[in-house]
Residue frames as qw, qx, qy, qz and C-alpha x, y, z in Angstrom:
[[0.687, 0.185, -0.464, 0.528, 364.00, -7.19, 192.47],
 [0.011, -0.380, 0.338, -0.861, 363.68, -4.17, 194.61],
 [0.718, -0.384, -0.070, -0.576, 360.43, -5.36, 196.03],
 [0.907, -0.094, -0.401, 0.086, 362.05, -8.69, 197.05],
 [0.467, 0.255, -0.465, 0.707, 364.86, -6.90, 198.70],
 [0.295, -0.424, 0.201, -0.832, 362.45, -4.78, 200.76],
 [0.844, -0.273, -0.266, -0.377, 360.61, -7.76, 201.76],
 [0.787, 0.016, -0.468, 0.402, 363.65, -9.50, 203.02],
 [0.164, 0.314, -0.382, 0.853, 364.67, -6.37, 205.00],
 [0.555, -0.407, -0.014, -0.725, 361.25, -6.19, 206.51],
 [0.904, -0.172, -0.381, -0.084, 361.41, -9.85, 207.48],
 [0.557, 0.157, -0.498, 0.645, 364.79, -9.32, 209.20],
 [0.118, -0.350, 0.278, -0.887, 363.37, -6.37, 211.14],
 [0.766, -0.338, -0.196, -0.510, 360.44, -8.46, 212.28],
 [0.837, -0.047, -0.501, 0.217, 362.69, -11.08, 213.62],
 [0.295, 0.247, -0.427, 0.818, 364.57, -8.48, 215.70],
 [0.410, -0.375, 0.067, -0.829, 361.39, -7.20, 217.02],
 [0.865, -0.228, -0.372, -0.247, 360.27, -10.59, 218.05],
 [0.666, 0.075, -0.524, 0.525, 363.52, -11.13, 219.84],
 [0.004, 0.307, -0.344, 0.887, 362.99, -8.01, 221.83],
 [0.700, -0.341, -0.112, -0.617, 359.46, -9.14, 222.85],
 [0.867, -0.129, -0.471, 0.098, 360.92, -12.55, 223.95],
 [0.444, 0.223, -0.471, 0.729, 363.50, -10.72, 226.04],
 [0.306, -0.369, 0.174, -0.860, 360.89, -8.72, 227.76],
 [0.849, -0.261, -0.182, -0.421, 358.78, -11.81, 228.56],
 [0.938, -0.086, -0.293, 0.163, 361.61, -14.13, 229.53],
 [0.446, -0.853, 0.233, 0.142, 364.26, -11.83, 230.71],
 [0.747, -0.118, 0.438, 0.486, 366.64, -13.30, 228.28],
 [0.003, 0.618, -0.286, -0.732, 368.49, -11.20, 225.81],
 [0.714, 0.460, 0.523, 0.078, 367.20, -11.41, 222.33],
 [0.489, 0.213, 0.360, 0.766, 368.25, -9.95, 219.04],
 [0.026, 0.638, 0.217, -0.738, 367.97, -6.15, 218.85],
 [0.474, 0.657, 0.509, 0.290, 366.03, -4.84, 215.76],
 [0.324, 0.009, 0.094, 0.941, 367.40, -1.75, 214.10],
 [0.174, 0.528, 0.346, -0.756, 365.40, 1.56, 214.41],
 [0.467, 0.555, 0.639, 0.257, 362.98, 2.03, 211.50],
 [0.244, 0.222, 0.219, 0.918, 362.80, 5.05, 209.24],
 [0.166, 0.280, 0.349, -0.879, 360.80, 8.21, 210.23],
 [0.318, 0.557, 0.766, 0.046, 357.21, 8.08, 209.13],
 [0.142, 0.518, 0.373, 0.757, 355.60, 10.69, 206.91],
 [0.055, -0.058, 0.264, -0.961, 354.50, 14.07, 208.38],
 [0.075, 0.533, 0.818, -0.202, 350.96, 13.83, 209.71],
 [0.072, 0.704, 0.462, 0.535, 348.19, 16.27, 208.69],
 [0.076, 0.300, -0.295, 0.904, 348.25, 19.76, 210.40],
 [0.180, -0.439, -0.809, 0.347, 346.17, 19.98, 213.42],
 [0.058, -0.859, -0.469, -0.199, 343.43, 22.46, 214.20],
 [0.175, 0.601, -0.216, 0.749, 344.39, 26.14, 215.21],
 [0.416, -0.264, -0.683, 0.540, 344.80, 26.52, 218.89],
 [0.170, -0.901, -0.396, 0.053, 342.85, 29.09, 221.08],
 [0.246, 0.784, -0.146, 0.550, 344.29, 32.68, 221.19],
 [0.580, -0.101, -0.510, 0.627, 346.74, 33.29, 223.95],
 [0.250, -0.849, -0.360, 0.296, 346.16, 35.97, 226.67],
 [0.249, 0.924, -0.059, 0.284, 347.18, 39.59, 226.01],
 [0.710, 0.096, -0.317, 0.622, 350.81, 40.18, 226.92],
 [0.392, -0.683, -0.256, 0.560, 352.05, 42.74, 229.40],
 [0.339, 0.936, 0.082, 0.054, 352.03, 46.36, 227.88],
 [0.750, 0.183, -0.082, 0.630, 355.49, 47.41, 226.85],
 [0.330, -0.548, -0.192, 0.744, 357.32, 50.50, 228.04],
 [0.314, 0.900, 0.176, -0.246, 356.51, 53.89, 226.46],
 [0.735, 0.354, 0.175, 0.551, 358.56, 54.62, 223.36],
 [0.340, -0.325, -0.005, 0.882, 360.69, 57.79, 223.06],
 [0.300, 0.757, 0.233, -0.532, 359.20, 61.10, 221.77],
 [0.673, 0.487, 0.418, 0.368, 359.20, 61.52, 218.05],
 [0.327, -0.067, 0.098, 0.937, 360.85, 64.45, 216.28],
 [0.234, 0.552, 0.280, -0.750, 358.96, 67.78, 215.90],
 [0.527, 0.523, 0.628, 0.235, 356.74, 67.89, 212.85],
 [0.247, 0.277, 0.279, 0.886, 356.70, 70.67, 210.21],
 [0.162, 0.298, 0.370, -0.865, 354.73, 73.89, 211.21],
 [0.310, 0.569, 0.762, 0.006, 351.17, 73.92, 210.08],
 [0.146, 0.478, 0.354, 0.790, 349.56, 76.65, 207.83],
 [0.062, -0.010, 0.325, -0.944, 348.26, 79.85, 209.30],
 [0.103, 0.525, 0.840, -0.093, 344.57, 79.51, 210.39],
 [0.030, 0.685, 0.450, 0.572, 341.86, 81.85, 209.35],
 [0.042, 0.289, -0.338, 0.895, 341.65, 85.17, 211.22],
 [0.161, -0.435, -0.826, 0.321, 339.42, 85.09, 214.31],
 [0.074, -0.826, -0.448, -0.332, 336.52, 87.47, 214.90],
 [0.131, 0.523, -0.276, 0.796, 337.27, 90.90, 216.35],
 [0.358, -0.338, -0.743, 0.453, 336.96, 90.96, 220.13],
 [0.160, -0.882, -0.443, -0.019, 334.80, 93.43, 222.06],
 [0.227, 0.749, -0.125, 0.610, 335.93, 97.05, 222.35],
 [0.595, -0.255, -0.535, 0.543, 337.92, 97.57, 225.52],
 [0.252, -0.885, -0.311, 0.236, 337.57, 100.41, 227.96],
 [0.331, 0.866, -0.118, 0.355, 339.22, 103.72, 227.21],
 [0.753, -0.070, -0.338, 0.560, 342.62, 103.84, 228.68],
 [0.325, -0.805, -0.205, 0.452, 343.94, 106.59, 230.94],
 [0.339, 0.937, -0.067, 0.041, 345.29, 109.75, 229.51],
 [0.830, 0.113, -0.110, 0.535, 349.00, 109.42, 228.69],
 [0.461, -0.612, -0.033, 0.642, 351.63, 111.80, 229.99],
 [0.376, 0.911, -0.005, -0.170, 352.29, 114.93, 227.96],
 [0.850, 0.240, 0.081, 0.461, 355.21, 114.51, 225.60],
 [0.439, -0.476, 0.064, 0.760, 358.31, 116.62, 225.56],
 [0.311, 0.844, 0.025, -0.437, 358.20, 119.82, 223.38],
 [0.827, 0.373, 0.284, 0.310, 359.40, 119.35, 219.93],
 [0.436, -0.231, 0.219, 0.842, 362.20, 121.21, 218.19],
 [0.317, 0.721, 0.179, -0.590, 360.80, 124.47, 216.70],
 [0.696, 0.400, 0.509, 0.310, 360.38, 124.17, 212.94],
 [0.112, -0.526, 0.223, 0.813, 361.63, 126.47, 210.25],
 [0.458, 0.542, 0.655, 0.262, 359.72, 127.46, 207.15],
 [0.166, -0.382, 0.057, 0.907, 360.93, 130.70, 205.74],
 [0.101, -0.196, -0.602, -0.768, 358.55, 130.55, 202.66],
 [0.319, -0.585, -0.742, -0.075, 355.60, 130.11, 205.13],
 [0.258, -0.477, -0.374, 0.752, 356.29, 133.24, 207.08],
 [0.229, 0.839, 0.453, 0.197, 353.98, 136.02, 206.22],
 [0.366, 0.303, -0.059, 0.878, 355.60, 139.41, 205.42],
 [0.008, -0.341, -0.401, 0.850, 354.73, 142.54, 207.44],
 [0.341, 0.718, 0.593, -0.128, 351.40, 144.00, 206.54],
 [0.309, 0.107, 0.353, 0.877, 351.58, 146.20, 203.46],
 [0.018, -0.812, -0.560, 0.162, 349.30, 149.19, 204.31],
 [0.225, 0.217, 0.097, 0.945, 349.10, 152.78, 203.02],
 [0.151, -0.724, -0.598, 0.309, 347.10, 155.38, 204.92],
 [0.204, 0.286, 0.197, 0.915, 346.20, 158.87, 203.36],
 [0.104, -0.681, -0.579, 0.436, 344.33, 161.71, 205.02],
 [0.152, 0.459, 0.319, 0.815, 342.67, 164.95, 203.78],
 [0.157, -0.482, -0.620, 0.599, 341.59, 167.47, 206.37],
 [0.213, 0.731, 0.288, -0.581, 338.72, 169.67, 205.44],
 [0.400, 0.079, 0.639, 0.652, 339.07, 169.08, 201.66],
 [0.275, 0.637, 0.326, -0.643, 335.78, 170.80, 201.07],
 [0.145, -0.142, 0.699, 0.686, 335.75, 169.70, 197.45],
 [0.494, 0.454, 0.374, -0.640, 332.67, 170.94, 195.60],
 [0.188, 0.291, -0.707, -0.616, 333.39, 169.29, 192.20],
 [0.799, 0.164, 0.207, -0.540, 330.55, 167.39, 190.62],
 [0.961, 0.275, -0.008, 0.010, 332.76, 165.11, 188.53],
 [0.410, 0.701, -0.514, 0.277, 336.44, 163.97, 188.40],
 [0.704, -0.078, -0.577, 0.406, 339.04, 162.50, 190.85],
 [0.397, -0.864, -0.015, -0.309, 338.59, 163.87, 194.39],
 [0.508, -0.702, 0.497, -0.042, 341.28, 161.97, 196.29],
 [0.845, 0.362, -0.392, 0.042, 344.21, 159.62, 195.35],
 [0.544, -0.652, 0.523, -0.072, 346.52, 157.38, 197.46],
 [0.649, 0.512, -0.544, -0.142, 349.14, 154.93, 196.26],
 [0.822, -0.372, 0.422, -0.088, 350.38, 151.45, 197.22],
 [0.250, 0.547, -0.772, -0.205, 353.32, 149.40, 196.07],
 [0.935, -0.048, 0.086, -0.339, 351.70, 145.95, 195.53],
 [0.207, -0.617, 0.754, 0.092, 354.41, 143.31, 196.16],
 [0.312, -0.025, 0.939, 0.144, 352.77, 140.07, 194.77],
 [0.299, 0.025, -0.520, -0.800, 350.51, 139.38, 191.90],
 [0.415, -0.268, -0.852, -0.174, 348.38, 136.71, 193.59],
 [0.125, -0.331, -0.613, 0.706, 347.18, 139.06, 196.37],
 [0.005, 0.758, 0.571, 0.314, 344.12, 141.31, 196.53],
 [0.173, 0.207, -0.208, 0.940, 343.71, 144.99, 197.61],
 [0.224, -0.688, -0.674, 0.146, 341.42, 146.09, 200.34],
 [0.157, 0.316, 0.042, 0.935, 340.38, 149.77, 200.12],
 [0.231, -0.710, -0.626, 0.223, 338.40, 151.93, 202.61],
 [0.102, 0.374, 0.048, 0.921, 337.49, 155.62, 202.07],
 [0.253, -0.656, -0.651, 0.285, 335.72, 157.42, 204.97],
 [0.125, -0.037, -0.017, 0.991, 334.37, 160.97, 205.10],
 [0.323, 0.547, 0.556, -0.536, 331.19, 162.95, 204.49],
 [0.177, 0.177, 0.678, 0.691, 329.30, 163.31, 201.21],
 [0.307, 0.535, 0.417, -0.668, 326.44, 165.49, 199.97],
 [0.169, 0.221, 0.712, 0.645, 324.28, 165.65, 196.82],
 [0.273, 0.447, 0.354, -0.775, 321.67, 168.48, 196.30],
 [0.484, 0.547, 0.671, 0.127, 318.90, 167.99, 193.78],
 [0.027, -0.456, 0.213, 0.864, 319.39, 170.38, 190.88],
 [0.600, 0.310, -0.252, -0.693, 316.27, 170.15, 188.76],
 [0.959, 0.096, -0.164, -0.211, 316.21, 166.74, 187.07],
 [0.526, 0.433, -0.651, 0.334, 319.78, 166.13, 188.35],
 [0.694, -0.570, 0.073, -0.433, 318.93, 164.32, 191.56],
 [0.954, -0.270, 0.076, 0.104, 321.81, 161.72, 192.05],
 [0.179, 0.806, -0.562, 0.049, 325.59, 161.70, 192.52],
 [0.989, -0.074, -0.097, 0.086, 327.90, 158.70, 192.60],
 [0.124, -0.804, 0.580, -0.038, 331.30, 158.13, 194.19],
 [0.996, 0.093, 0.007, 0.004, 333.50, 155.15, 193.24],
 [0.514, -0.628, 0.508, 0.288, 337.00, 153.73, 193.51],
 [0.797, 0.583, -0.153, -0.019, 339.34, 153.20, 190.61],
 [0.771, -0.416, 0.353, 0.328, 342.72, 151.37, 190.39],
 [0.337, -0.243, 0.485, 0.770, 345.19, 153.14, 188.07],
 [0.297, 0.265, -0.228, -0.888, 342.11, 154.80, 186.50],
 [0.485, -0.064, -0.763, -0.422, 340.05, 151.53, 186.02],
 [0.696, -0.345, 0.183, -0.602, 337.09, 150.39, 188.03],
 [0.287, -0.231, 0.919, -0.139, 337.30, 146.98, 189.77],
 [0.674, 0.123, -0.439, -0.581, 335.71, 144.05, 187.89],
 [0.752, -0.090, -0.652, 0.047, 336.57, 141.16, 190.11],
 [0.190, 0.346, 0.919, -0.007, 334.44, 140.72, 192.03],
 [0.104, 0.814, 0.551, 0.150, 332.54, 143.99, 191.36],
 [0.176, 0.682, -0.003, 0.710, 332.62, 147.75, 191.35],
 [0.408, -0.385, -0.531, 0.635, 333.33, 149.64, 194.62],
 [0.015, 0.353, 0.186, 0.917, 330.96, 152.55, 194.78],
 [0.015, 0.495, 0.705, -0.508, 328.08, 154.41, 196.57],
 [0.032, 0.437, 0.452, 0.777, 325.24, 156.64, 195.28],
 [0.033, -0.378, -0.556, 0.740, 323.29, 159.37, 196.92],
 [0.024, -0.471, -0.663, -0.581, 319.80, 160.35, 195.74],
 [0.013, 0.473, 0.525, -0.708, 317.58, 163.25, 196.69],
 [0.144, 0.555, 0.603, 0.554, 314.59, 164.92, 195.05],
 [0.244, -0.869, -0.360, 0.235, 314.31, 167.80, 197.55],
 [0.441, 0.686, 0.004, 0.578, 315.61, 170.99, 196.13],
 [0.074, -0.769, 0.278, -0.571, 318.02, 172.88, 198.46],
 [0.871, -0.480, -0.012, -0.099, 318.35, 170.00, 200.90],
 [0.378, 0.719, -0.507, 0.287, 321.93, 170.48, 202.07],
 [0.845, -0.457, 0.218, -0.170, 322.73, 167.43, 204.11],
 [0.283, 0.627, -0.721, 0.080, 326.40, 166.20, 204.59],
 [0.937, -0.252, 0.005, -0.241, 326.15, 162.56, 205.45],
 [0.350, -0.589, 0.727, 0.044, 329.09, 160.55, 207.14],
 [0.875, 0.383, -0.106, -0.276, 329.85, 157.85, 204.43],
 [0.547, -0.421, 0.691, 0.214, 332.10, 154.81, 203.81],
 [0.788, 0.507, -0.255, -0.239, 333.20, 153.52, 200.29],
 [0.399, -0.509, 0.762, -0.044, 334.88, 150.15, 200.91],
 [0.934, 0.257, -0.008, -0.247, 335.62, 146.95, 199.04],
 [0.599, -0.384, 0.635, 0.301, 338.17, 144.24, 197.97],
 [0.657, 0.650, -0.174, -0.339, 339.49, 143.92, 194.47],
 [0.795, -0.194, 0.512, 0.262, 341.31, 140.86, 192.89],
 [0.722, 0.404, 0.384, 0.411, 343.49, 140.40, 189.85],
 [0.082, 0.992, -0.093, -0.024, 345.50, 143.58, 190.16],
 [0.777, 0.384, -0.277, 0.415, 349.09, 143.33, 188.91],
 [0.660, -0.515, -0.135, 0.530, 352.01, 143.87, 191.31],
 [0.427, 0.258, 0.095, 0.861, 353.83, 147.18, 191.33],
 [0.009, 0.130, 0.232, -0.964, 352.62, 150.76, 191.83],
 [0.055, -0.582, -0.781, -0.220, 348.85, 151.08, 192.25],
 [0.076, -0.094, 0.101, -0.988, 347.10, 154.49, 192.31],
 [0.074, -0.551, -0.829, 0.060, 343.75, 154.23, 194.10],
 [0.041, -0.164, -0.090, -0.981, 341.39, 157.13, 193.38],
 [0.168, 0.549, 0.705, -0.416, 338.04, 158.34, 194.74],
 [0.034, 0.167, 0.499, 0.850, 335.87, 159.68, 191.86],
 [0.290, 0.477, 0.537, -0.632, 332.63, 161.55, 191.66],
 [0.111, 0.105, -0.594, -0.790, 330.18, 161.78, 188.77],
 [0.619, -0.043, -0.284, -0.731, 326.98, 160.58, 187.27],
 [0.626, -0.159, 0.678, -0.351, 324.95, 157.76, 188.80],
 [0.036, 0.095, -0.924, -0.369, 324.30, 154.55, 187.27],
 [0.719, 0.159, 0.544, 0.402, 322.78, 153.59, 184.81],
 [0.367, 0.381, 0.331, 0.782, 323.33, 157.16, 183.45],
 [0.203, -0.891, -0.405, 0.021, 321.45, 159.56, 185.70],
 [0.332, 0.673, -0.171, 0.638, 323.09, 163.03, 185.59],
 [0.503, -0.196, -0.554, 0.634, 324.83, 164.04, 188.76],
 [0.221, -0.922, -0.312, -0.063, 323.33, 166.65, 191.22],
 [0.038, 0.874, -0.283, 0.393, 325.27, 169.30, 193.19],
 [0.884, -0.151, -0.367, 0.246, 327.97, 167.04, 194.86],
 [0.107, -0.840, 0.392, -0.361, 330.25, 167.92, 197.80],
 [0.891, -0.065, -0.400, 0.206, 333.01, 165.84, 199.43],
 [0.657, -0.078, -0.400, 0.634, 334.80, 166.23, 202.76],
 [0.138, -0.805, -0.204, -0.540, 333.08, 169.08, 204.34],
 [0.236, -0.743, 0.348, -0.520, 335.00, 170.60, 207.23],
 [0.836, -0.400, 0.343, -0.149, 336.27, 167.22, 208.49],
 [0.218, -0.536, 0.784, 0.224, 338.95, 164.68, 207.91],
 [0.914, 0.301, -0.081, -0.258, 338.63, 162.20, 204.93],
 [0.350, -0.558, 0.746, 0.094, 340.87, 159.22, 204.90],
 [0.871, 0.304, -0.253, -0.290, 341.80, 156.28, 202.71],
 [0.522, -0.490, 0.697, -0.029, 343.32, 153.08, 203.88],
 [0.773, 0.438, -0.379, -0.259, 344.73, 150.68, 201.32],
 [0.513, -0.502, 0.693, -0.072, 346.15, 147.19, 202.24],
 [0.541, 0.335, -0.715, -0.289, 347.56, 144.26, 200.23],
 [0.667, -0.302, 0.502, -0.461, 346.00, 141.09, 201.52],
 [0.123, -0.171, 0.966, 0.146, 346.33, 137.27, 201.14],
 [0.578, -0.047, -0.469, -0.666, 343.62, 135.49, 199.26]]
């Protein structure tokens, strides 16, 4: 039924079309055929050629600042530059104060004996004293005068030495001199010095003595004489180490 209806409609449309053809040929008006339905979409055509490049657009705005990058590795040291000019002298500083650092006045004792003419062969000849102020200091002692030792048979040597409160120095060593002669009757008085430094002596009163007696390592003393007709002196000083 539907096919029959379609055929009738197609026939009517054909008649209208023929009427339009007759009108065009004869100039007379013929029947107008109604417009037909749109046909189906055709198949897509082939792609066209690429168009030409367009005109460059205007420059865009600057972007925001990016985050700081990490620190780079240290570079190599540069070459040493020339020595600069000497700078101006700075202003004088404020004087410092250091009471503990200030050294005390020198602690010295000086004793003299004029023409002592001591002919003893043994014992203490001279004594001089010092008040030692600190335990960590040392004592410097110097005795000067003239000495003599005459050979008396097998007794050919005499020794003079320093003691501190009756004890010889042990740090660093004894302080002494020895005089040897094997010529009988040779009466020669020689200018002499007995000098040294002694450590580890306690603070307080220190009696420093010049002694005379046997030589070391045990030789008996000769005929000794100390301070013949001249001044003998002993200088004692407490010194810093």
